[in-house]
TORKOL-4160 file (C-alpha; in steps of 0.2 Angstrom, whole numbers, padded with zeros to 4 digits, m for minus):
431
<pt num="1" X="0000" Y="0000" Z="0000"/>
<pt num="2" X="0007" Y="0017" Z="m0005"/>
<pt num="3" X="0006" Y="0032" Z="0006"/>
<pt num="4" X="m0001" Y="0049" Z="0001"/>
<pt num="5" X="0013" Y="0058" Z="0010"/>
<pt num="6" X="0026" Y="0055" Z="m0003"/>
<pt num="7" X="0042" Y="0065" Z="m0002"/>
<pt num="8" X="0048" Y="0074" Z="m0018"/>
<pt num="9" X="0059" Y="0064" Z="m0029"/>
<pt num="10" X="0077" Y="0069" Z="m0032"/>
<pt num="11" X="0079" Y="0083" Z="m0044"/>
<pt num="12" X="0061" Y="0090" Z="m0040"/>
<pt num="13" X="0061" Y="0107" Z="m0031"/>
<pt num="14" X="0052" Y="0109" Z="m0015"/>
<pt num="15" X="0039" Y="0122" Z="m0014"/>
<pt num="16" X="0045" Y="0139" Z="m0007"/>
<pt num="17" X="0042" Y="0143" Z="0011"/>
<pt num="18" X="0029" Y="0157" Z="0012"/>
<pt num="19" X="0036" Y="0172" Z="0020"/>
<pt num="20" X="0027" Y="0182" Z="0033"/>
<pt num="21" X="0023" Y="0200" Z="0029"/>
<pt num="22" X="0037" Y="0207" Z="0039"/>
<pt num="23" X="0050" Y="0195" Z="0031"/>
<pt num="24" X="0043" Y="0199" Z="0014"/>
<pt num="25" X="0045" Y="0218" Z="0017"/>
<pt num="26" X="0063" Y="0215" Z="0023"/>
<pt num="27" X="0067" Y="0204" Z="0008"/>
<pt num="28" X="0060" Y="0218" Z="m0004"/>
<pt num="29" X="0071" Y="0231" Z="0005"/>
<pt num="30" X="0087" Y="0220" Z="0004"/>
<pt num="31" X="0083" Y="0217" Z="m0015"/>
<pt num="32" X="0081" Y="0235" Z="m0018"/>
<pt num="33" X="0097" Y="0239" Z="m0008"/>
<pt num="34" X="0107" Y="0226" Z="m0019"/>
<pt num="35" X="0099" Y="0234" Z="m0035"/>
<pt num="36" X="0105" Y="0251" Z="m0030"/>
<pt num="37" X="0122" Y="0245" Z="m0024"/>
<pt num="38" X="0119" Y="0250" Z="m0005"/>
<pt num="39" X="0128" Y="0242" Z="0009"/>
<pt num="40" X="0117" Y="0234" Z="0023"/>
<pt num="41" X="0125" Y="0245" Z="0036"/>
<pt num="42" X="0136" Y="0261" Z="0036"/>
<pt num="43" X="0132" Y="0280" Z="0034"/>
<pt num="44" X="0122" Y="0277" Z="0018"/>
<pt num="45" X="0117" Y="0259" Z="0021"/>
<pt num="46" X="0101" Y="0250" Z="0021"/>
<pt num="47" X="0098" Y="0251" Z="0039"/>
<pt num="48" X="0098" Y="0270" Z="0038"/>
<pt num="49" X="0086" Y="0270" Z="0023"/>
<pt num="50" X="0075" Y="0257" Z="0032"/>
<pt num="51" X="0074" Y="0269" Z="0048"/>
<pt num="52" X="0070" Y="0284" Z="0037"/>
<pt num="53" X="0056" Y="0275" Z="0028"/>
<pt num="54" X="0048" Y="0268" Z="0044"/>
<pt num="55" X="0049" Y="0285" Z="0052"/>
<pt num="56" X="0042" Y="0294" Z="0037"/>
<pt num="57" X="0028" Y="0281" Z="0035"/>
<pt num="58" X="0023" Y="0282" Z="0053"/>
<pt num="59" X="0023" Y="0301" Z="0052"/>
<pt num="60" X="0012" Y="0301" Z="0037"/>
<pt num="61" X="0000" Y="0289" Z="0045"/>
<pt num="62" X="m0001" Y="0301" Z="0060"/>
<pt num="63" X="m0005" Y="0316" Z="0049"/>
<pt num="64" X="m0019" Y="0305" Z="0040"/>
<pt num="65" X="m0026" Y="0302" Z="0057"/>
<pt num="66" X="m0025" Y="0320" Z="0062"/>
<pt num="67" X="m0033" Y="0327" Z="0047"/>
<pt num="68" X="m0046" Y="0313" Z="0045"/>
<pt num="69" X="m0041" Y="0309" Z="0027"/>
<pt num="70" X="m0027" Y="0302" Z="0016"/>
<pt num="71" X="m0017" Y="0313" Z="0004"/>
<pt num="72" X="m0027" Y="0321" Z="m0010"/>
<pt num="73" X="m0043" Y="0312" Z="m0003"/>
<pt num="74" X="m0051" Y="0325" Z="0007"/>
<pt num="75" X="m0070" Y="0325" Z="0007"/>
<pt num="76" X="m0076" Y="0342" Z="m0001"/>
<pt num="77" X="m0091" Y="0343" Z="0012"/>
<pt num="78" X="m0080" Y="0342" Z="0027"/>
<pt num="79" X="m0081" Y="0355" Z="0040"/>
<pt num="80" X="m0062" Y="0358" Z="0042"/>
<pt num="81" X="m0051" Y="0367" Z="0029"/>
<pt num="82" X="m0035" Y="0360" Z="0036"/>
<pt num="83" X="m0024" Y="0350" Z="0023"/>
<pt num="84" X="m0007" Y="0345" Z="0021"/>
<pt num="85" X="0006" Y="0358" Z="0017"/>
<pt num="86" X="0022" Y="0350" Z="0011"/>
<pt num="87" X="0035" Y="0344" Z="0023"/>
<pt num="88" X="0051" Y="0350" Z="0032"/>
<pt num="89" X="0068" Y="0341" Z="0033"/>
<pt num="90" X="0074" Y="0336" Z="0050"/>
<pt num="91" X="0089" Y="0326" Z="0056"/>
<pt num="92" X="0087" Y="0314" Z="0071"/>
<pt num="93" X="0099" Y="0303" Z="0080"/>
<pt num="94" X="0096" Y="0284" Z="0081"/>
<pt num="95" X="0107" Y="0272" Z="0091"/>
<pt num="96" X="0106" Y="0259" Z="0077"/>
<pt num="97" X="0108" Y="0270" Z="0062"/>
<pt num="98" X="0117" Y="0286" Z="0068"/>
<pt num="99" X="0110" Y="0303" Z="0060"/>
<pt num="100" X="0095" Y="0300" Z="0049"/>
<pt num="101" X="0087" Y="0314" Z="0039"/>
<pt num="102" X="0068" Y="0313" Z="0038"/>
<pt num="103" X="0054" Y="0323" Z="0030"/>
<pt num="104" X="0041" Y="0328" Z="0043"/>
<pt num="105" X="0024" Y="0332" Z="0035"/>
<pt num="106" X="0016" Y="0349" Z="0039"/>
<pt num="107" X="m0002" Y="0355" Z="0039"/>
<pt num="108" X="m0009" Y="0372" Z="0034"/>
<pt num="109" X="m0015" Y="0376" Z="0052"/>
<pt num="110" X="0001" Y="0370" Z="0061"/>
<pt num="111" X="m0010" Y="0360" Z="0073"/>
<pt num="112" X="m0001" Y="0343" Z="0069"/>
<pt num="113" X="0008" Y="0336" Z="0084"/>
<pt num="114" X="0018" Y="0321" Z="0079"/>
<pt num="115" X="0021" Y="0307" Z="0092"/>
<pt num="116" X="0034" Y="0295" Z="0085"/>
<pt num="117" X="0046" Y="0310" Z="0083"/>
<pt num="118" X="0040" Y="0325" Z="0093"/>
<pt num="119" X="0043" Y="0343" Z="0089"/>
<pt num="120" X="0060" Y="0349" Z="0093"/>
<pt num="121" X="0065" Y="0331" Z="0097"/>
<pt num="122" X="0082" Y="0327" Z="0090"/>
<pt num="123" X="0086" Y="0310" Z="0098"/>
<pt num="124" X="0076" Y="0294" Z="0097"/>
<pt num="125" X="0072" Y="0287" Z="0115"/>
<pt num="126" X="0085" Y="0273" Z="0114"/>
<pt num="127" X="0099" Y="0286" Z="0112"/>
<pt num="128" X="0095" Y="0293" Z="0130"/>
<pt num="129" X="0095" Y="0276" Z="0137"/>
<pt num="130" X="0112" Y="0272" Z="0130"/>
<pt num="131" X="0119" Y="0288" Z="0136"/>
<pt num="132" X="0113" Y="0284" Z="0154"/>
<pt num="133" X="0120" Y="0267" Z="0153"/>
<pt num="134" X="0137" Y="0273" Z="0147"/>
<pt num="135" X="0137" Y="0287" Z="0161"/>
<pt num="136" X="0133" Y="0273" Z="0174"/>
<pt num="137" X="0148" Y="0264" Z="0168"/>
<pt num="138" X="0159" Y="0279" Z="0172"/>
<pt num="139" X="0162" Y="0287" Z="0155"/>
<pt num="140" X="0164" Y="0305" Z="0155"/>
<pt num="141" X="0152" Y="0317" Z="0144"/>
<pt num="142" X="0167" Y="0319" Z="0132"/>
<pt num="143" X="0170" Y="0300" Z="0131"/>
<pt num="144" X="0152" Y="0297" Z="0127"/>
<pt num="145" X="0151" Y="0311" Z="0114"/>
<pt num="146" X="0167" Y="0303" Z="0106"/>
<pt num="147" X="0159" Y="0285" Z="0107"/>
<pt num="148" X="0143" Y="0291" Z="0097"/>
<pt num="149" X="0154" Y="0299" Z="0084"/>
<pt num="150" X="0165" Y="0283" Z="0082"/>
<pt num="151" X="0152" Y="0270" Z="0083"/>
<pt num="152" X="0136" Y="0278" Z="0076"/>
<pt num="153" X="0144" Y="0292" Z="0066"/>
<pt num="154" X="0132" Y="0304" Z="0075"/>
<pt num="155" X="0136" Y="0321" Z="0083"/>
<pt num="156" X="0131" Y="0321" Z="0101"/>
<pt num="157" X="0139" Y="0336" Z="0110"/>
<pt num="158" X="0146" Y="0335" Z="0128"/>
<pt num="159" X="0132" Y="0348" Z="0133"/>
<pt num="160" X="0119" Y="0337" Z="0125"/>
<pt num="161" X="0125" Y="0322" Z="0135"/>
<pt num="162" X="0125" Y="0332" Z="0151"/>
<pt num="163" X="0107" Y="0338" Z="0148"/>
<pt num="164" X="0102" Y="0320" Z="0145"/>
<pt num="165" X="0110" Y="0314" Z="0162"/>
<pt num="166" X="0102" Y="0329" Z="0171"/>
<pt num="167" X="0085" Y="0322" Z="0167"/>
<pt num="168" X="0088" Y="0309" Z="0180"/>
<pt num="169" X="0091" Y="0321" Z="0194"/>
<pt num="170" X="0072" Y="0323" Z="0198"/>
<pt num="171" X="0070" Y="0305" Z="0197"/>
<pt num="172" X="0085" Y="0302" Z="0209"/>
<pt num="173" X="0078" Y="0315" Z="0221"/>
<pt num="174" X="0061" Y="0306" Z="0221"/>
<pt num="175" X="0070" Y="0289" Z="0224"/>
<pt num="176" X="0080" Y="0296" Z="0238"/>
<pt num="177" X="0064" Y="0302" Z="0247"/>
<pt num="178" X="0052" Y="0287" Z="0243"/>
<pt num="179" X="0043" Y="0279" Z="0258"/>
<pt num="180" X="0051" Y="0263" Z="0264"/>
<pt num="181" X="0045" Y="0247" Z="0272"/>
<pt num="182" X="0040" Y="0247" Z="0291"/>
<pt num="183" X="0051" Y="0232" Z="0295"/>
<pt num="184" X="0067" Y="0225" Z="0288"/>
<pt num="185" X="0075" Y="0209" Z="0293"/>
<pt num="186" X="0092" Y="0216" Z="0291"/>
<pt num="187" X="0101" Y="0232" Z="0285"/>
<pt num="188" X="0118" Y="0232" Z="0279"/>
<pt num="189" X="0128" Y="0249" Z="0279"/>
<pt num="190" X="0145" Y="0254" Z="0273"/>
<pt num="191" X="0153" Y="0269" Z="0264"/>
<pt num="192" X="0164" Y="0272" Z="0249"/>
<pt num="193" X="0175" Y="0287" Z="0245"/>
<pt num="194" X="0174" Y="0297" Z="0229"/>
<pt num="195" X="0185" Y="0311" Z="0223"/>
<pt num="196" X="0175" Y="0327" Z="0220"/>
<pt num="197" X="0183" Y="0343" Z="0213"/>
<pt num="198" X="0175" Y="0357" Z="0224"/>
<pt num="199" X="0189" Y="0371" Z="0222"/>
<pt num="200" X="0201" Y="0357" Z="0224"/>
<pt num="201" X="0200" Y="0338" Z="0223"/>
<pt num="202" X="0195" Y="0330" Z="0239"/>
<pt num="203" X="0189" Y="0313" Z="0245"/>
<pt num="204" X="0171" Y="0313" Z="0250"/>
<pt num="205" X="0162" Y="0298" Z="0259"/>
<pt num="206" X="0146" Y="0291" Z="0251"/>
<pt num="207" X="0136" Y="0282" Z="0263"/>
<pt num="208" X="0125" Y="0267" Z="0257"/>
<pt num="209" X="0112" Y="0256" Z="0265"/>
<pt num="210" X="0104" Y="0240" Z="0259"/>
<pt num="211" X="0089" Y="0233" Z="0267"/>
<pt num="212" X="0083" Y="0215" Z="0267"/>
<pt num="213" X="0064" Y="0215" Z="0266"/>
<pt num="214" X="0053" Y="0202" Z="0275"/>
<pt num="215" X="0050" Y="0194" Z="0258"/>
<pt num="216" X="0068" Y="0192" Z="0254"/>
<pt num="217" X="0072" Y="0206" Z="0242"/>
<pt num="218" X="0088" Y="0217" Z="0243"/>
<pt num="219" X="0083" Y="0235" Z="0242"/>
<pt num="220" X="0095" Y="0249" Z="0241"/>
<pt num="221" X="0088" Y="0261" Z="0253"/>
<pt num="222" X="0098" Y="0277" Z="0249"/>
<pt num="223" X="0114" Y="0286" Z="0245"/>
<pt num="224" X="0120" Y="0300" Z="0256"/>
<pt num="225" X="0136" Y="0311" Z="0252"/>
<pt num="226" X="0146" Y="0316" Z="0267"/>
<pt num="227" X="0161" Y="0327" Z="0271"/>
<pt num="228" X="0178" Y="0322" Z="0279"/>
<pt num="229" X="0180" Y="0304" Z="0284"/>
<pt num="230" X="0167" Y="0291" Z="0288"/>
<pt num="231" X="0160" Y="0294" Z="0305"/>
<pt num="232" X="0146" Y="0288" Z="0317"/>
<pt num="233" X="0139" Y="0306" Z="0318"/>
<pt num="234" X="0134" Y="0306" Z="0300"/>
<pt num="235" X="0127" Y="0289" Z="0301"/>
<pt num="236" X="0115" Y="0296" Z="0314"/>
<pt num="237" X="0108" Y="0307" Z="0301"/>
<pt num="238" X="0107" Y="0293" Z="0289"/>
<pt num="239" X="0097" Y="0282" Z="0301"/>
<pt num="240" X="0086" Y="0296" Z="0306"/>
<pt num="241" X="0082" Y="0299" Z="0288"/>
<pt num="242" X="0077" Y="0281" Z="0286"/>
<pt num="243" X="0066" Y="0282" Z="0301"/>
<pt num="244" X="0058" Y="0297" Z="0295"/>
<pt num="245" X="0054" Y="0288" Z="0278"/>
<pt num="246" X="0044" Y="0275" Z="0288"/>
<pt num="247" X="0057" Y="0262" Z="0294"/>
<pt num="248" X="0049" Y="0258" Z="0311"/>
<pt num="249" X="0060" Y="0243" Z="0316"/>
<pt num="250" X="0076" Y="0234" Z="0310"/>
<pt num="251" X="0080" Y="0217" Z="0317"/>
<pt num="252" X="0099" Y="0217" Z="0313"/>
<pt num="253" X="0110" Y="0231" Z="0307"/>
<pt num="254" X="0126" Y="0224" Z="0300"/>
<pt num="255" X="0142" Y="0235" Z="0299"/>
<pt num="256" X="0161" Y="0234" Z="0298"/>
<pt num="257" X="0163" Y="0239" Z="0317"/>
<pt num="258" X="0164" Y="0258" Z="0316"/>
<pt num="259" X="0167" Y="0265" Z="0333"/>
<pt num="260" X="0152" Y="0273" Z="0341"/>
<pt num="261" X="0140" Y="0266" Z="0329"/>
<pt num="262" X="0131" Y="0254" Z="0342"/>
<pt num="263" X="0126" Y="0269" Z="0352"/>
<pt num="264" X="0119" Y="0279" Z="0337"/>
<pt num="265" X="0109" Y="0264" Z="0332"/>
<pt num="266" X="0102" Y="0262" Z="0349"/>
<pt num="267" X="0096" Y="0280" Z="0349"/>
<pt num="268" X="0086" Y="0277" Z="0333"/>
<pt num="269" X="0080" Y="0259" Z="0335"/>
<pt num="270" X="0082" Y="0253" Z="0353"/>
<pt num="271" X="0079" Y="0235" Z="0350"/>
<pt num="272" X="0090" Y="0233" Z="0334"/>
<pt num="273" X="0105" Y="0221" Z="0336"/>
<pt num="274" X="0121" Y="0228" Z="0329"/>
<pt num="275" X="0131" Y="0214" Z="0321"/>
<pt num="276" X="0149" Y="0216" Z="0317"/>
<pt num="277" X="0153" Y="0208" Z="0300"/>
<pt num="278" X="0162" Y="0191" Z="0303"/>
<pt num="279" X="0170" Y="0192" Z="0287"/>
<pt num="280" X="0178" Y="0208" Z="0291"/>
<pt num="281" X="0185" Y="0201" Z="0307"/>
<pt num="282" X="0192" Y="0186" Z="0298"/>
<pt num="283" X="0200" Y="0197" Z="0285"/>
<pt num="284" X="0208" Y="0209" Z="0297"/>
<pt num="285" X="0214" Y="0194" Z="0307"/>
<pt num="286" X="0225" Y="0188" Z="0292"/>
<pt num="287" X="0232" Y="0206" Z="0290"/>
<pt num="288" X="0240" Y="0204" Z="0307"/>
<pt num="289" X="0247" Y="0187" Z="0304"/>
<pt num="290" X="0262" Y="0181" Z="0295"/>
<pt num="291" X="0258" Y="0171" Z="0279"/>
<pt num="292" X="0268" Y="0156" Z="0286"/>
<pt num="293" X="0255" Y="0155" Z="0300"/>
<pt num="294" X="0239" Y="0157" Z="0290"/>
<pt num="295" X="0233" Y="0139" Z="0290"/>
<pt num="296" X="0236" Y="0137" Z="0308"/>
<pt num="297" X="0227" Y="0153" Z="0314"/>
<pt num="298" X="0213" Y="0149" Z="0302"/>
<pt num="299" X="0210" Y="0132" Z="0311"/>
<pt num="300" X="0211" Y="0140" Z="0328"/>
<pt num="301" X="0199" Y="0155" Z="0324"/>
<pt num="302" X="0186" Y="0144" Z="0316"/>
<pt num="303" X="0179" Y="0136" Z="0332"/>
<pt num="304" X="0176" Y="0154" Z="0338"/>
<pt num="305" X="0164" Y="0160" Z="0324"/>
<pt num="306" X="0156" Y="0143" Z="0322"/>
<pt num="307" X="0153" Y="0140" Z="0340"/>
<pt num="308" X="0136" Y="0134" Z="0345"/>
<pt num="309" X="0135" Y="0146" Z="0360"/>
<pt num="310" X="0143" Y="0162" Z="0367"/>
<pt num="311" X="0151" Y="0151" Z="0381"/>
<pt num="312" X="0159" Y="0139" Z="0368"/>
<pt num="313" X="0165" Y="0154" Z="0358"/>
<pt num="314" X="0173" Y="0161" Z="0374"/>
<pt num="315" X="0182" Y="0145" Z="0378"/>
<pt num="316" X="0189" Y="0144" Z="0360"/>
<pt num="317" X="0194" Y="0163" Z="0362"/>
<pt num="318" X="0204" Y="0158" Z="0378"/>
<pt num="319" X="0213" Y="0144" Z="0368"/>
<pt num="320" X="0217" Y="0156" Z="0354"/>
<pt num="321" X="0225" Y="0169" Z="0367"/>
<pt num="322" X="0235" Y="0155" Z="0375"/>
<pt num="323" X="0242" Y="0148" Z="0359"/>
<pt num="324" X="0245" Y="0164" Z="0349"/>
<pt num="325" X="0244" Y="0179" Z="0362"/>
<pt num="326" X="0262" Y="0181" Z="0364"/>
<pt num="327" X="0266" Y="0181" Z="0345"/>
<pt num="328" X="0250" Y="0189" Z="0338"/>
<pt num="329" X="0244" Y="0200" Z="0353"/>
<pt num="330" X="0235" Y="0212" Z="0341"/>
<pt num="331" X="0224" Y="0197" Z="0334"/>
<pt num="332" X="0218" Y="0194" Z="0351"/>
<pt num="333" X="0215" Y="0212" Z="0355"/>
<pt num="334" X="0205" Y="0213" Z="0338"/>
<pt num="335" X="0193" Y="0199" Z="0343"/>
<pt num="336" X="0191" Y="0205" Z="0361"/>
<pt num="337" X="0187" Y="0223" Z="0356"/>
<pt num="338" X="0174" Y="0217" Z="0344"/>
<pt num="339" X="0167" Y="0204" Z="0356"/>
<pt num="340" X="0152" Y="0214" Z="0362"/>
<pt num="341" X="0146" Y="0216" Z="0344"/>
<pt num="342" X="0151" Y="0199" Z="0338"/>
<pt num="343" X="0143" Y="0188" Z="0352"/>
<pt num="344" X="0125" Y="0191" Z="0347"/>
<pt num="345" X="0128" Y="0182" Z="0331"/>
<pt num="346" X="0130" Y="0166" Z="0340"/>
<pt num="347" X="0113" Y="0166" Z="0349"/>
<pt num="348" X="0103" Y="0164" Z="0333"/>
<pt num="349" X="0097" Y="0150" Z="0321"/>
<pt num="350" X="0109" Y="0144" Z="0308"/>
<pt num="351" X="0098" Y="0151" Z="0294"/>
<pt num="352" X="0099" Y="0169" Z="0302"/>
<pt num="353" X="0118" Y="0167" Z="0305"/>
<pt num="354" X="0120" Y="0163" Z="0287"/>
<pt num="355" X="0111" Y="0179" Z="0282"/>
<pt num="356" X="0120" Y="0191" Z="0294"/>
<pt num="357" X="0137" Y="0184" Z="0295"/>
<pt num="358" X="0144" Y="0195" Z="0281"/>
<pt num="359" X="0142" Y="0212" Z="0273"/>
<pt num="360" X="0145" Y="0204" Z="0256"/>
<pt num="361" X="0128" Y="0210" Z="0250"/>
<pt num="362" X="0134" Y="0228" Z="0251"/>
<pt num="363" X="0152" Y="0224" Z="0247"/>
<pt num="364" X="0146" Y="0218" Z="0230"/>
<pt num="365" X="0136" Y="0234" Z="0227"/>
<pt num="366" X="0151" Y="0245" Z="0233"/>
<pt num="367" X="0162" Y="0235" Z="0220"/>
<pt num="368" X="0151" Y="0241" Z="0206"/>
<pt num="369" X="0151" Y="0258" Z="0213"/>
<pt num="370" X="0170" Y="0258" Z="0213"/>
<pt num="371" X="0172" Y="0252" Z="0195"/>
<pt num="372" X="0162" Y="0267" Z="0189"/>
<pt num="373" X="0171" Y="0279" Z="0201"/>
<pt num="374" X="0188" Y="0272" Z="0195"/>
<pt num="375" X="0183" Y="0274" Z="0177"/>
<pt num="376" X="0180" Y="0293" Z="0180"/>
<pt num="377" X="0194" Y="0297" Z="0192"/>
<pt num="378" X="0186" Y="0312" Z="0200"/>
<pt num="379" X="0169" Y="0321" Z="0197"/>
<pt num="380" X="0167" Y="0340" Z="0194"/>
<pt num="381" X="0154" Y="0342" Z="0207"/>
<pt num="382" X="0144" Y="0332" Z="0220"/>
<pt num="383" X="0129" Y="0330" Z="0209"/>
<pt num="384" X="0139" Y="0322" Z="0195"/>
<pt num="385" X="0145" Y="0309" Z="0208"/>
<pt num="386" X="0128" Y="0306" Z="0214"/>
<pt num="387" X="0120" Y="0304" Z="0197"/>
<pt num="388" X="0133" Y="0291" Z="0192"/>
<pt num="389" X="0131" Y="0281" Z="0208"/>
<pt num="390" X="0112" Y="0282" Z="0206"/>
<pt num="391" X="0112" Y="0276" Z="0188"/>
<pt num="392" X="0123" Y="0261" Z="0194"/>
<pt num="393" X="0110" Y="0258" Z="0207"/>
<pt num="394" X="0096" Y="0259" Z="0194"/>
<pt num="395" X="0104" Y="0247" Z="0183"/>
<pt num="396" X="0104" Y="0233" Z="0196"/>
<pt num="397" X="0087" Y="0226" Z="0190"/>
<pt num="398" X="0076" Y="0228" Z="0176"/>
<pt num="399" X="0063" Y="0239" Z="0185"/>
<pt num="400" X="0077" Y="0251" Z="0189"/>
<pt num="401" X="0073" Y="0252" Z="0207"/>
<pt num="402" X="0088" Y="0244" Z="0214"/>
<pt num="403" X="0079" Y="0228" Z="0221"/>
<pt num="404" X="0085" Y="0210" Z="0218"/>
<pt num="405" X="0081" Y="0194" Z="0226"/>
<pt num="406" X="0091" Y="0189" Z="0241"/>
<pt num="407" X="0091" Y="0170" Z="0240"/>
<pt num="408" X="0081" Y="0156" Z="0233"/>
<pt num="409" X="0081" Y="0148" Z="0251"/>
<pt num="410" X="0071" Y="0162" Z="0259"/>
<pt num="411" X="0058" Y="0151" Z="0267"/>
<pt num="412" X="0069" Y="0144" Z="0281"/>
<pt num="413" X="0075" Y="0161" Z="0285"/>
<pt num="414" X="0057" Y="0167" Z="0286"/>
<pt num="415" X="0053" Y="0153" Z="0298"/>
<pt num="416" X="0068" Y="0157" Z="0309"/>
<pt num="417" X="0064" Y="0175" Z="0310"/>
<pt num="418" X="0046" Y="0172" Z="0313"/>
<pt num="419" X="0050" Y="0161" Z="0328"/>
<pt num="420" X="0064" Y="0171" Z="0335"/>
<pt num="421" X="0056" Y="0188" Z="0333"/>
<pt num="422" X="0038" Y="0183" Z="0335"/>
<pt num="423" X="0033" Y="0199" Z="0343"/>
<pt num="424" X="0041" Y="0210" Z="0330"/>
<pt num="425" X="0040" Y="0200" Z="0313"/>
<pt num="426" X="0026" Y="0206" Z="0303"/>
<pt num="427" X="0012" Y="0193" Z="0302"/>
<pt num="428" X="0021" Y="0180" Z="0313"/>
<pt num="429" X="0005" Y="0175" Z="0321"/>
<pt num="430" X="0000" Y="0167" Z="0304"/>
<pt num="431" X="0014" Y="0155" Z="0303"/>
């Protein structure tokens, strides 16, 4: 029995695959470009021609909708006398095709308001986004201008780049004053230094805070520019600002052990546990130890920060003192000076310990800030520095709000917090 589904014999051509309307239009454009000897890309290539045709077609459709009739098809009995009145030439900048000259239709009454390319608009939307992205990566206005000239063959002046980046100032101010959640599981704080030319170039601290929400999201709470060196006094104003924006309670505040900070935190949130970053303690330990003793000291400090209880940690601390106190007394003093802020860490569930043991969450954010800052060297003004750091923050997630998921294993952390802080954890009674 033979099948009706017989494949074509050798030598017989297969039927051509039917093209979609989009593919057919693209194929026609490519064929036209080949017939006219046009390159696909470049200053006079197909991509620029295609962009020009699409924009002009869209503008003509907008004019038809505005007037209510197509060209030369006006109803003689219509009420309006408004008709097409030629066109005017305009050059716009596209990130894909560079400078594109288009003909914008006009009407006799000058009431036409184009939408796809608005009046006085010289840059298509994507150009602004590229400028902001390059600025966030630390490129100067001059470097961005040169980049557009080299890559797109488009002229974007330094002043234009500056105006584009200035558009985010209002957005940045709104972000910096937005209301915050009432309760955060933890807040991680740290400061980085940037060089600002204010008369003369000087190091300025920028204070940053990341909050971990009760649903497991990292939220960059804000950026604050200070003066001089990092200090507990300025952190007081930062924490008060967070409180004024709605932060009623913070279960843990994790820091690098700045002197005077626990007292500042107690004034703002009396019940917050101030936790010294364990990773900072370990790093600072090895800065004081000769390389030949790293492995031995590593084995002897591990029982301290992995101890099941504060008493077990104290016993391990005494053993460390007895073994290494004479050779590395500075190491012992380092741990004893941080003991009061270190010990609370040992009294909590292992899931909570894992979350608060390190400021790596904010360290990774600061690493991205530093990359952008190093690329610039220094900033001409405080606002330029804050714009750059804000754009880095905005680029952290697709929504542009600086929020990312903390971990996939957030359920065990919720259970641990709900049990340990039942009187302060939102909705703990439902667990």
